[in-house]
C-alpha positions in Angstrom: 0.0 0.2 0.3 1.4 3.9 -0.3 -0.4 6.7 1.3 0.8 9.9 -0.5 0.6 13.0 2.0 0.6 17.2 0.3 2.4 18.9 2.9 0.2 21.4 3.1 -2.5 19.6 4.2 -5.8 21.9 6.1 -7.0 19.1 8.0 -4.5 17.4 9.8 -0.7 18.2 10.2 0.5 15.6 7.0 4.5 14.5 8.8 2.5 14.1 12.3 0.0 11.6 10.2 3.3 10.4 7.7 5.2 10.1 11.7 2.8 7.7 13.0 1.9 6.4 9.9 5.0 4.4 9.6 4.9 4.1 13.3 1.8 1.6 13.6 2.2 0.2 10.4 6.3 -0.3 9.2 5.1 -2.4 6.2 3.2 0.5 3.6 5.0 3.7 2.0 4.6 6.7 2.6 6.0 10.0 1.1 5.0 13.3 1.7 4.2 15.9 -0.6 5.7 19.1 -1.0 4.2 22.0 -1.5 0.3 20.3 -2.1 -2.5 19.8 -0.1 -5.1 17.2 -0.5 -4.9 18.8 -4.1 -1.3 16.7 -4.7 -2.6 14.9 -7.9 -3.5 18.5 -9.3 -0.4 20.1 -8.0 1.5 17.9 -8.6 1.1 15.6 -11.5 4.7 14.7 -12.1 6.2 14.0 -8.5 2.8 11.8 -7.9 3.1 10.4 -10.9 6.4 8.8 -10.6 5.8 8.0 -7.3 3.6 5.2 -7.9 5.2 4.1 -10.9 8.0 3.5 -8.3 5.8 1.9 -6.3 4.5 -0.7 -8.7 8.0 -1.5 -9.6 9.0 -2.2 -6.3 6.2 -4.8 -5.9 6.9 -5.3 -9.7 10.5 -6.6 -8.8 9.6 -7.8 -4.9 7.3 -10.2 -6.0 9.8 -11.5 -9.6 13.0 -10.9 -7.3 14.3 -8.8 -9.5 15.7 -5.4 -8.5 17.6 -3.1 -11.6 14.2 -1.7 -12.5 10.9 -0.8 -14.2 9.2 -4.3 -15.3 6.5 -4.3 -18.2 4.1 -6.6 -17.0 
């Protein structure tokens, strides 16, 4: 599972939320997206896409036992 949170989130303190999530569920991958709030998929599209692709790559690599990088599935 991947959780992305914008650093400018106004409902809760983003950094503290990610720290707590990392503490209680360390198997979940997390990332703080700079200069974004709840609208992170629109304000930081390229970075969000990059984080998602990196996550998918890591999942495929783990399943295939390969750490060489991107795989075509």
